C-alpha positions in Angstrom: 27.8 34.1 68.3 29.1 31.8 65.7 27.1 30.8 62.6 27.4 27.4 60.9 29.3 27.4 57.7 27.1 27.7 54.6 26.6 24.3 52.9 26.7 24.1 49.3 23.6 23.0 47.6 24.0 20.6 44.9 21.4 20.1 42.1 19.6 16.9 42.0 20.5 14.9 38.9 17.8 13.4 36.9 18.0 9.8 35.6 18.9 11.0 32.1 21.7 13.2 33.4 23.3 10.5 35.6 23.2 7.9 32.7 25.5 8.1 29.7 23.5 7.3 26.6 25.4 6.2 23.5 25.0 8.0 20.3 21.7 6.8 18.6 23.4 5.7 15.5 25.4 3.3 17.6 22.3 1.8 19.2 22.0 -1.8 18.5 18.6 -2.6 20.2 15.5 -2.2 18.1 13.6 -0.6 21.1 14.9 1.4 24.0 13.5 2.5 27.5 11.6 5.7 28.0 14.4 7.5 29.6 16.8 6.9 26.8 14.1 7.8 24.3 13.5 11.0 26.2 17.1 11.9 26.0 17.4 11.4 22.3 14.2 13.5 21.7 15.2 16.2 24.1 12.0 15.7 26.1 11.3 14.8 29.7 10.4 11.0 30.3 7.0 12.1 31.7 6.2 13.7 28.2 6.7 10.3 26.6 4.7 8.6 29.1 1.9 11.2 28.5 2.1 10.4 24.8 1.6 6.7 25.5 -1.2 7.3 27.8 -3.2 9.9 25.6 -2.0 8.2 22.4 -1.4 11.8 21.0 2.4 11.7 20.4 4.5 11.5 17.2 5.2 7.9 18.1 3.7 5.1 20.0 5.5 2.8 22.3 5.7 -0.9 22.5 4.2 -2.4 25.7 6.3 -5.2 27.1 5.2 -6.7 30.3 3.8 -3.3 31.3 6.8 -1.4 30.5 7.1 1.1 27.6 9.8 0.6 24.9 10.3 3.1 22.0 11.3 1.9 18.5 14.8 3.3 17.6 14.0 3.6 13.9 11.0 5.8 14.7 13.0 8.0 17.1 15.6 8.4 14.1 12.8 9.1 11.7 11.6 11.9 13.9 15.0 13.4 14.4 15.4 13.4 10.5 12.2 15.4 10.1 10.2 12.5 8.7 6.5 11.8 9.7 6.0 8.6 11.3 2.7 6.6 10.7 
């Protein structure tokens, strides 16, 4: 009896892994989408969504037509070790 050849299993890429984000210093927008902010902060997008919902994260998003946007200046401040208020 012959067996079927083993198929290789490929991991599923997340949205952050499949997109290439420019270095944060080269970002020209004042606010970016949740996926990009999560990439720069080394967090999962769902973590940032929880910060927005529970209002307990180090930064707060801007809500534009029901979508979350995150200020680039605040992300840079967090990465520099500054406290954002």
